[in-house]
C-alpha positions in Angstrom: 0.0 0.0 0.0 1.4 3.3 -1.0 1.3 6.2 1.3 0.7 9.4 -0.6 2.6 12.4 0.8 1.0 15.7 0.9 3.3 18.7 0.5 1.8 22.1 1.4 2.7 24.9 -0.9 2.9 28.5 0.3 -0.4 29.1 -1.3 -2.1 26.3 0.6 -0.5 27.5 3.9 -1.9 31.0 3.3 -5.3 29.6 2.5 -5.4 27.4 5.7 -4.2 30.4 7.7 -7.0 32.5 6.4 -9.6 29.8 7.3 -8.2 29.6 10.9 -8.3 33.3 11.3 -11.9 33.5 10.1 -12.8 30.7 12.5 -11.0 32.4 15.4 -12.8 35.7 14.7 -16.2 33.9 14.6 -15.4 32.3 18.0 -14.2 35.6 19.5 -17.0 38.2 19.0 -15.4 40.6 21.4 -12.4 40.9 19.0 -14.3 40.6 15.7 -17.4 42.7 16.3 -17.0 46.4 15.8 -19.2 48.8 17.8 -20.3 52.4 17.3 -19.8 54.5 20.4 -21.1 57.7 22.0 -20.6 59.3 25.5 -23.7 60.7 27.1 -24.0 63.1 30.1 -27.4 63.3 31.8 -28.9 63.8 35.3 -31.8 62.3 37.2 -34.2 65.2 37.9 -33.2 67.3 34.9 -36.4 68.1 32.9 -34.5 68.4 29.6 -32.8 65.0 30.2 -36.3 63.6 30.8 -36.9 64.3 27.1 -33.7 62.9 25.7 -33.2 59.8 28.0 -36.1 57.8 26.5 -34.9 58.6 22.9 -31.5 57.1 23.7 -32.3 54.2 26.1 -35.8 53.2 24.8 -35.5 53.8 21.0 -31.9 54.3 19.8 -30.3 51.4 21.6 -33.0 49.0 20.2 -32.7 50.4 16.7 -28.9 50.2 16.5 -27.7 46.9 17.9 -24.0 47.7 17.4 -24.2 51.0 19.4 -22.6 51.3 22.8 -23.5 54.2 25.0 -21.2 55.3 27.9 -23.4 57.2 30.3 -22.3 59.5 33.0 -25.2 60.5 35.4 -24.1 63.6 37.4 -27.0 64.1 39.9 -27.0 60.9 41.9 -23.3 60.0 41.1 -21.5 63.0 42.6 -18.1 61.9 41.3 -19.3 62.2 37.7 -19.8 65.9 38.1 -16.2 66.9 37.7 -16.0 64.6 34.7 -18.6 66.7 33.0 -16.4 69.8 33.5 -13.4 67.8 32.2 -15.0 66.5 29.1 -16.4 70.0 28.4 -12.9 71.5 28.5 -11.3 68.7 26.5 -13.9 68.6 23.7 -14.8 72.3 23.6 -18.5 72.0 24.6 -20.4 73.8 27.3 -21.3 72.4 30.7 -25.0 72.0 29.9 -26.8 68.7 30.0 -28.0 66.5 28.4 -25.2 66.2 25.9 -23.7 63.6 23.6 -19.9 63.6 22.8 -18.8 61.7 19.6 -15.5 63.3 19.0 -13.8 66.8 19.0 -15.7 67.8 15.9 -19.2 66.3 16.6 -21.3 66.7 19.7 -25.0 67.3 20.5 -25.9 69.5 23.4 -29.5 70.0 24.6 -32.6 67.8 24.4 -34.0 69.3 21.2 -30.6 69.1 19.4 -30.3 65.4 20.4 -33.9 64.5 19.5 -33.6 66.3 16.1 -30.2 65.1 15.0 -29.1 61.9 16.7 -30.7 59.4 14.3 -29.5 61.3 11.2 -25.9 61.4 12.6 -26.0 57.6 13.4 -27.3 56.8 9.9 -24.6 58.9 8.1 -21.7 58.2 10.3 -20.0 55.2 11.9 -18.4 56.5 15.1 -16.1 53.7 16.0 -14.2 55.6 18.6 -15.3 56.4 22.1 -14.8 59.9 23.5 -13.1 59.7 26.9 -13.4 62.4 29.5 -9.6 63.0 29.4 -9.9 64.1 25.7 -8.8 60.8 24.1 -10.7 59.0 21.4 -10.3 55.2 21.6 -11.8 52.4 19.5 -14.2 50.4 21.7 -12.2 47.2 21.1 -9.1 48.9 22.5 -11.0 50.5 25.4 -10.3 49.3 29.0 -13.8 49.5 30.5 -12.4 48.7 34.0 -10.2 51.8 34.0 -13.0 54.3 33.1 -13.1 57.1 35.7 -16.1 57.9 37.9 -19.2 55.7 37.9 -20.3 55.2 34.3 -23.0 52.9 33.0 -22.2 51.0 29.7 -25.3 50.3 27.6 -25.9 48.0 24.6 -29.4 47.1 23.4 -31.0 45.4 26.4 -27.8 45.0 28.4 -26.2 47.3 30.9 -22.9 47.4 32.9 -23.0 49.5 36.1 -19.8 50.4 37.8 -20.2 50.2 41.5 -16.6 49.9 42.8 -13.1 49.7 41.5 -11.3 47.2 39.3 -12.9 44.7 36.9 -12.0 42.2 34.2 -12.0 44.2 30.9 -12.3 41.1 28.7 -15.2 39.7 30.8 -17.0 43.0 30.7 -16.8 43.2 26.9 -17.9 39.5 26.6 -21.0 40.3 28.7 -21.9 43.1 26.3 -21.3 41.0 23.1 -21.5 37.3 23.7 -24.5 35.0 23.4 -25.4 35.1 27.0 -27.3 31.8 27.2 -24.2 30.0 26.0 -21.6 32.2 27.7 -23.2 31.9 31.2 -23.3 28.2 30.9 -19.5 28.3 30.6 -19.0 31.0 33.3 -20.9 29.4 36.2 -18.6 31.3 38.6 -20.5 34.6 38.2 -22.7 35.5 41.1 -26.3 36.0 40.4 -28.1 38.9 42.3 -31.5 40.5 42.3 -31.9 42.9 39.4 -32.2 46.6 40.4 -34.1 49.4 38.8 -31.9 51.9 36.9 -33.1 55.5 37.3 -33.5 57.9 34.4 -34.9 61.4 34.6 -38.6 60.8 35.4 -38.5 57.0 34.6 -36.7 53.9 35.6 -35.7 50.8 33.7 -36.3 47.3 34.9 -34.2 44.2 34.0 -34.9 40.5 34.3 -31.5 39.2 35.3 -28.4 40.5 37.1 -24.9 39.3 38.1 -22.1 40.9 40.1 -18.5 40.8 39.2 -15.5 42.6 40.6 -16.9 46.1 41.1 -19.6 45.9 38.4 -23.2 44.9 38.1 -24.3 43.4 34.7 -28.0 43.3 33.9 -30.0 42.2 30.9 -33.6 41.6 29.8 -35.1 38.6 28.0 -37.1 40.9 25.8 -36.5 44.3 24.3 -40.1 45.4 24.7 -41.8 43.9 27.8 -41.7 46.0 30.9 -38.9 48.2 29.8 -40.0 51.6 31.0 -41.7 52.2 34.4 -42.9 55.7 35.4 -41.6 56.8 38.8 -43.5 60.0 39.4 -42.9 63.7 39.3 -40.1 63.7 41.9 -37.9 61.6 39.7 -37.4 58.9 42.3 -33.7 57.8 42.4 -34.7 54.1 42.3 -31.2 52.8 41.6 -29.6 54.5 44.6 -32.2 53.3 47.0 -32.3 49.8 45.7 -28.5 49.2 45.8 -27.2 51.5 48.5 -24.4 49.0 49.2 -23.2 49.4 45.6 -23.5 53.1 45.2 -20.4 54.9 46.4 -20.2 58.7 46.4 -24.0 59.2 46.3 -23.5 61.8 49.1 -25.8 60.1 51.6 -24.3 58.0 54.4 -25.4 57.4 58.0 -22.1 58.8 59.2 -22.7 62.2 57.4 -26.3 62.6 58.7 -25.4 61.7 62.3 -22.3 63.9 62.2 -24.2 66.9 61.0 -27.0 66.4 63.5 -24.4 66.0 66.3 -22.8 69.3 65.4 -26.3 70.9 65.7 -27.1 69.0 68.9 -24.1 70.5 70.9 -25.0 74.0 69.8 -25.0 76.4 72.8 -28.0 78.3 71.4 -30.3 75.3 71.7 -29.0 74.6 75.2 -29.5 78.2 76.3 -33.0 78.5 75.1 -34.1 75.2 76.7 -32.6 76.2 80.0 -34.2 79.6 79.9 -37.6 77.8 79.2 -37.1 75.5 82.2 -36.1 78.3 84.5 -39.3 80.1 83.5 -41.5 77.0 84.3 -39.7 76.6 87.6 -40.4 80.2 88.6 -44.1 79.5 88.3 -44.1 75.9 89.5 -41.0 75.4 91.7 -42.2 72.1 93.2 -44.3 70.6 90.4 -41.8 68.3 88.6 -44.6 66.9 86.4 -45.2 70.3 84.9 -41.4 70.7 84.4 -41.4 67.4 82.5 -44.4 68.2 80.4 -43.2 71.7 79.6 -39.8 70.4 78.6 -41.2 67.7 76.4 -43.7 70.1 74.8 -40.9 72.5 74.0 -38.7 69.7 72.5 -41.7 68.4 70.5 -42.3 71.9 69.0 -38.6 72.2 68.1 -38.7 68.7 66.5 -41.8 69.4 64.4 -40.7 72.8 63.2 -37.3 71.7 62.3 -38.7 68.8 60.4 -40.8 71.3 58.5 -37.8 73.5 57.8 -35.9 70.5 56.5 -38.6 69.6 54.0 -38.6 73.2 52.8 -34.8 73.2 52.5 -34.9 70.0 50.4 -37.5 71.4 48.2 -35.5 74.6 47.6 -32.4 72.5 46.7 -34.6 70.5 44.2 -35.4 73.8 42.4 -31.7 74.7 42.4 -30.9 71.3 40.8 -32.8 72.4 37.7 -29.7 74.6 37.0 -27.1 72.2 35.6 -24.2 74.4 36.2 -25.0 74.6 39.9 -25.9 71.0 40.5 -22.6 69.8 39.1 -20.8 71.5 41.9 -23.5 71.3 44.6 -21.7 68.6 46.7 -18.4 70.5 46.7 -20.2 73.8 47.5 -21.8 72.0 50.5 -18.3 70.8 51.5 -17.0 74.3 51.4 -19.9 75.5 53.5 -19.2 72.9 56.1 -15.5 73.8 56.1 -16.3 77.5 56.7 -18.8 76.6 59.4 -16.2 74.5 61.1 -13.6 77.2 61.0 -16.0 79.7 62.5 -16.7 77.4 65.4 -13.0 76.8 66.0 -12.5 80.5 66.0 -15.0 80.8 68.8 -12.9 78.3 70.8 -9.7 80.3 70.2 -11.3 83.8 70.8 -14.8 83.5 72.2 -17.3 86.3 71.7 -21.0 85.8 72.5 -23.6 86.2 69.7 -21.4 85.8 66.6 -23.6 85.2 63.5 -23.4 81.7 62.2 -22.4 80.0 65.5 -24.7 81.6 68.1 -27.9 83.5 68.4 -27.1 87.3 67.7 -27.2 89.4 70.8 -30.0 91.7 69.5 -32.4 88.7 69.2 -31.8 87.4 72.8 -34.0 89.9 74.6 -36.9 89.2 72.2 -36.6 85.4 72.8 -36.4 85.9 76.6 -39.5 88.1 76.6 -41.4 85.6 74.5 -40.4 82.7 76.7 -41.3 84.5 79.9 -45.0 84.5 78.8 -45.1 80.7 78.7 -46.4 79.3 82.0 -48.0 76.0 80.9 -47.0 73.0 78.7 -49.5 74.2 76.1 -48.1 77.7 76.1 -44.6 76.4 76.0 -45.4 74.3 72.9 -46.8 77.4 71.1 -43.9 79.6 72.1 -41.5 76.8 71.0 -42.9 77.0 67.5 -42.0 80.7 67.2 -38.7 80.4 69.1 -37.3 78.1 66.3 -37.2 81.1 64.0 -34.8 82.8 66.3 -32.7 79.6 66.7 -32.2 79.3 62.9 -29.3 81.8 62.6 -27.1 79.6 64.8 -28.4 76.1 63.9 -29.2 76.4 60.2 -25.7 75.7 58.8 -25.5 71.9 59.3 -29.2 71.6 58.4 -28.6 73.2 55.0 -25.8 70.8 54.3 -28.0 67.9 55.3 -30.8 69.2 53.0 -28.3 69.5 50.1 -27.3 65.9 50.5 -30.9 64.7 50.8 -32.2 66.7 47.8 -31.3 63.8 45.4 -34.2 61.9 46.9 -37.9 62.5 46.8 -39.5 63.8 49.9 -40.8 60.5 51.1 -37.4 58.9 50.8 -35.7 61.8 52.6 -38.2 61.9 55.4 -36.7 59.0 57.5 -33.3 60.7 57.3 -34.8 64.0 58.5 -36.5 62.2 61.4 -33.1 60.7 62.3 -31.4 64.0 62.1 -33.9 65.8 64.3 -33.9 63.0 66.8 -30.2 63.3 67.3 -30.6 67.1 67.3 -33.0 67.1 70.3 -31.3 64.2 72.1 -29.2 66.5 74.4 -32.4 68.5 75.2 -34.2 65.2 76.3 -31.2 64.3 78.5 -31.3 67.7 80.2 -35.0 67.5 80.9 -34.5 64.0 82.3 -31.6 65.2 84.5 -33.8 68.0 86.0 -36.9 65.8 86.4 -35.1 63.0 88.2 -33.2 65.4 90.4 -29.7 64.4 89.2 -28.8 68.0 88.9 -30.2 71.5 89.1 -30.9 73.9 86.3 -28.4 76.3 87.7 -25.7 73.7 87.6 -26.4 72.8 84.0 -26.5 76.4 83.0 -23.2 77.0 84.8 -21.7 74.0 83.1 -22.8 75.3 79.7 -21.3 78.7 80.3 -18.1 77.3 81.6 -17.6 74.9 78.7 -19.1 76.9 75.9 -15.7 77.3 74.2 -15.2 73.5 74.2 -18.7 72.9 72.7 -17.6 75.1 69.8 -14.4 73.2 69.5 -16.1 69.8 69.3 -18.7 71.1 66.8 -16.1 72.9 64.7 -13.7 69.9 64.5 -16.5 67.5 63.5 -17.9 69.7 60.7 -14.6 70.9 59.5 -13.3 67.3 58.9 -16.6 66.4 57.3 -16.5 69.4 55.0 -13.0 68.7 53.9 -13.9 65.1 53.3 -16.9 66.1 51.2 -14.9 68.6 49.1 -12.0 66.3 48.5 -14.2 63.4 47.6 -13.2 61.2 50.6 -16.9 60.7 51.6 
């Protein structure tokens, strides 16, 4: 039997090589498939973004299957705000939102511009390069998704990648955007499945069927491109994503530590101590031996303070929501609040170094004190104390409003119902020292004169404690540490 030898010519070798290359590309869609790319800046709560968001996420992504959208949301994701300034400087566009950046020559700013021109641009151009915030333009296949700054979301058709931490496997992230998921996830059984979260847009939210977590990212997808895609969330533009995945959202501005710290600064304010002590002294003058009336009067006063400050907090949040309509302001809102906290801390530390009663911003001004004293002297019953307490809060505001404004600025990203529990917590911490003082007097642990003397003796140290706390908090907010 003769064995026929096969000798491969150079032509045959090239032909086989070409077949292998085609086979490799078919098996590696991440490398073979080319995507168009755009970078989109938007904000939850922005009325103009509410017009352009559905065009991009509901219509355009479904019509153009090879389109990838890199989204930077700047209202709930505070660290994305500076990136809006950076990309505006590097690509020569204004700070306004919504805006789409294609490259240094092509961009669309404003909802009407996006709605009128986006589809025409995509039909006439194939924008293969992604515009990065640092001014670079990189082909999507060469882009390292894991190294993108801030907290972007990467969209393609009915899939989304949400950056929640640091790190990530760039190859895996691109595979999740491009592979046949049913087949790919059978191979990658190491990926952790989690409950899908709603992703907030301006005025709407998107729901997904499935979700997995991987190295600082959440990947979500839907089984259908049509069913249950858009869900209305109401006029307050509920930040569904932030509330659903609080553990994953870094830099949203809201943490338990911040709220308690701000409330603690307010709670040790000498103003509030002084007014409460003055109120108790008045009650004692009329009822020196009736401890029950002292207790009821103290609780009535504290309740009136609590309710009025809760009302003030809701008003502050509402005002900040109006300010958020100005894109140029909202971008820097968190840093502005950090600066305000820093200044307030410095003013309190100044009062420790060189104390002078009645300085604006840290204590009740001297010209208001006689009016408060006169008003309080008329209260002789728990009912009267409650009514007087409602009015006294107005005079307390000049020395207690600073931390509360900062708190309201943080909570303004949420609708009022979501912010209410945080306001309740803040005000509970705020009145806690007052409750302790009333308890001490009622149970006879100490006399009002002793507490008043302790307050006067240690007033400089109260300013030091409050100043140190809010100064550190303000610096951390401004520098992005919290």
